[in-house]
C-alpha positions, 0 to 999 in steps of 0.5 A, a space after each residue: 154219769 150212767 153206770 157201767 152195767 147200765 151201758 153194758 146192757 144197752 149196748 148188749 141190747 142194741 142191734 146196730 143194722 136197726 139203728 142205722 136204718 132208721 137213718 140211712 137206707 141199708 141193703 145187705 151185701 155179703 155179711 155186711 149192709 152197705 149205703 150211701 153216706 150220711 156224711 158226705 155227698 156220694 153216688 156210690 155207696 161206701 158206707 158198710 155196717 157189719 152186724 157181726 162186729 157191731 161197727 159201721 164205716 164210712 169210707 167217704 168221711 172216714 168216721 165209723 165206730 159203734 151205733 154211739 159213735 154213729 148218733 153222737 155223729 149224725 144227730 150231734 148227740 153227746 155220749 150220754 144223749 146217744 146212750 140214752 136214746 139207745 135206752 129209750 128204743 130199747 126200753 132200758 131204765 137208765 141208772 145214773 150217778 149223780 155229777 158235779 153240777 157244772 160239769 152236767 151243765 156244761 156237758 148238757 147244754 144241748 139237752 137243756 135246749 131240747 128239753 126246754 122245746 119239749 116242755 114248751 111243746 107240751 104247754 102248747 098242747 095243755 093249752 089247746 085241749 085243756 083251756 076254754 080259749 084253746 078249744 075254742 080258737 085253735 081245736 075249732 081251727 085245725 077242726 075246720 082244716 079237716 084235721 082228727 083228733 088222732 092227727 092233731 095229737 100225732 103231730 103235737 099240734 097245740 096253742 100259744 095263749 093270746 097273752 103277753 107272759 102265759 108260757 115264760 112266767 110259768 117256765 121261769 116259775 118251773 126251773 127252766 133258765 131265762 137264757 134257754 127260753 131265749 136261746 130257742 126263740 120261745 120268749 123274747 127279753 124286754 130292755 128291761 130284761 124281763 121276758 114276753 112270749 113269742 107266739 101268743 095267740 097263735 096256733 102252734 106247729 112243732 118242728 121234730 128232729 129226725 128222732 122225733 124230738 121237738 126242736 123249734 116251732 112255726 107259729 101261725 096268727 089266725 087274725 086278719 090284720 095284715 100288719 100282723 105276720 101270718 107266720 112266725 117261726 123259731 129263730 136259728 139255734 144249736 139245735 135248730 138249722 132251718 136249712 137241714 130240717 123238713 117239717 114231717 120227716 120224723 112221721 114220714 121216713 118209714 113210708 118214704 123208705 117202703 114207698 121208695 119215694 117222697 112227696 114234697 109240698 109248701 107248707 105245715 097243713 099241706 104236710 098233714 092234711 095229706 099225710 092224714 089222707 093215707 099218703 104218709 110219705 110227705 115231708 115240706 121245706 117249711 116255705 123255703 127254697 129248698 136246700 142242698 141239705 133237705 134234698 140229701 135228707 131225702 136222698 138217704 131215705 129214696 132216690 125219687 122225689 114227687 113235687 106238689 105245686 100249689 095251682 099258682 103259676 106264677 109260683 111254679 115258675 118261680 120255683 122251677 129254677 131251684 129243682 135243678 139243685 135235686 137233679 144235681 144231686 142224682 135224684 128223679 124228679 116228678 111234678 103235680 100240679 093242682 087247679 088254680 086256687 088250690 093246694 094240696 091241702 085244699 085239693 085232698 079236702 075237696 077229692 078225698 083220700 081216694 080221689 087225691 091218690 087217684 089224681 096224683 097218679 093221673 097227673 105225675 109228669 116227669 120234671 124235665 118235660 113237665 119244665 120244658 112244656 110249661 116254659 114253651 107255653 110260656 114263650 109262645 111263638 117269640 124265637 128269642 124267648 124259645 132260645 132261652 127256652 132251650 138253653 135253660 132246659 138244656 142247663 137242667 139236663 146237664 145237671 143230671 149225673 147219669 149220661 144214659 138218663 140224660 141223652 133220654 132227656 134230650 132226645 125226648 126234649 128235641 121232639 117237644 123244642 122242634 130241635 135236632 138233637 145233635 145241637 142240644 147234645 152240642 150245647 149240652 157238652 159246652 155246658 160240661 166242660 165249662 163247669 169241669 173247667 171251673 171246678 178244676 180251677 177252684 180245686 187248683 186255687 184252694 190247694 187240693 189235697 188227696 183225703 186219707 180215703 183216696 190215700 188208702 184207696 190208691 194202688 201201691 205206687 199211687 199211694 206212695 206217690 200220694 204221701 211218701 209216709 213213714 218208712 215202717 208204715 206199712 209193715 206196722 199196720 199189718 201188725 196191728 191187723 194181725 193182732 186185731 184180726 187173730 190176736 186171741 185164736 190160738 197157736 197151731 203151729 210147731 207143738 206150742 200149747 196153750 199160747 195165743 197169737 196176740 201174747 205170742 207176737 208182742 213177746 216177738 215184738 218186744 225188741 221192736 219200736 214202732 214209729 207210727 204214732 197211732 199203731 205205737 199207741 195201739 201195741 202199747 195198749 196191747 201190751 198193757 192188757 196182755 200183762 195184766 193177763 187179759 186178751 183185748 177183743 175187738 170191742 176193747 179197740 172199737 171204743 178205745 180212748 184214743 179215737 184215732 186207735 179206734 179209727 183205725 181199728 174200725 178201718 182193719 175190720 171193715 173193707 169197703 170192699 168184698 169179693 162176690 160170691 161168683 168172683 172165682 166162677 166169673 174169673 177162674 182166679 183163686 185167691 190166696 187164703 192166709 188162714 191156711 198158714 198162719 205160722 207163716 202170715 204171722 211169722 212173715 209180718 213179724 220178720 218183715 218188720 223186723 227187716 226194715 228195722 234192722 236195714 235202718 240200724 244199718 244204714 245209721 251205722 254206715 253214715 256213722 263209720 263215714 263220719 269218724 276218723 277215730 280207730 276206737 269209734 270205728 272198731 266198735 261200728 265194725 262190730 256192731 255193723 257185722 253183727 246187725 249184718 247176721 241179723 239180717 242174713 237170719 231174718 232173711 233166711 227165715 223169710 225164704 224159709 217161711 215164703 217157701 213153706 
């Protein structure tokens, strides 16, 4: 367990904008920063970070919390892993107490897999740099590819010795568990239970996660035997999901943000060669078809992708259809193809860094226009094939969510395809109507229900329709908001001295039972802290042990919408400032809640009166009813006074 004073040092040193900025492109808006959600697919930013409060809120998914929470949700770290990641980033030594072995093992299963892959990466590097076979076989291969020592070390390239058990036997001897060696795919179990090395005799390309830790490997054979697979890759595991990883992204993410563009290539060597040439914003899909998850990874860093195709006509045609996914995610796509027989790796070595950059700049074409020209060339004069091309091109344009951009492409393509723009628009509308109908039917079949965020963002009448809810929920929520926002401020009305708003509100609400379970838990926690002589701050609830309480507080602290500085100048509409009359703000909230509670008590007494025929009970109930009516009138009168102040 990490010691509390170490946790405090880590949290004090952490800049939440800096941390989240490594994963999400953030833009300043007022006192906060906004960006696209890394947890949901969205085109309008709803992800908000408050540097002052040290918290974030993703209004698309409902996730919110501190920098630690973000790392746990985004990187799937455990709590200690997230703290250690931050400690490493800010150069803080982690002090820990010893845990029971069974607890540590259960908590650190994922960490154990990462430690094993990290150990393997070092083994493969050492095998290349420090053995004769490694230097003669692997290092010479990398040098022939034009990779410098600095590049080889940067990408942590290595070599797996051509022996059956070189890695596995050493790992077992060094205390690494067999189950982790198998789960990461580094070792394979024989029928007799012993292990052998999966990657023997291969040059090794480690695959890093977004934070730079090795999670998998690609091993390339240098043998010419066709019976031997050219590449052997790590199997799926708890730490490695191929469809959600892009090779080179860890080394490219900074450059992608700065250049506002991502170059996409096919293989490991392409990434390394292009990166070494000075174009560092380059990644690869590692030989698989591009997935939605991979596209969204790029989309968090930039909205612009440039595909660098090998000069293989058949391969280009096969991959054209897959690129529609990128358009569907709202990204801009350009394409560069190389002469036959060349790929980005070979061409950058042929032209050199400067010539390669010039070639890309002069030959990049927009994907839609590139696709149109490529398919038209193949169709020739065949009218049937040309009709298919038109349909396929319009299908791609229909995937573009930006209607203005789509209309520009329709105009361009109508010229290239030699067909009236009106015909293309008609076809486009048919496709979109068909898709909308299909999406609607799917929603109906799945029994669509509004999300928490949709309910929160809905206007009052709509919110009531979406969720009949608890009768006191709105008033109880307002009490929680005021306690979080103003609880630690001193009262400045009616000559009251040395009293904070929080304890005052808790005392005034001592006779009120909260109904909503989360708000009830919040008030109970607040009450307990006040009883201890402590005044709970925002951070106490942001890090509350009850995650639902923490989520509610974060949502209340961060609003998805803020008024522009130019609001009044543009609209000449003033907005009320609740801080100008704190007495009215606080007491109105308290008495509105009490009014609701009294109203419910009166309704309950009325029901009991209607149900009883016993005179003694009627007398008691009538007495209670009259008393509560007086209380109700007192509250109503007080609210009237407060409201008109």
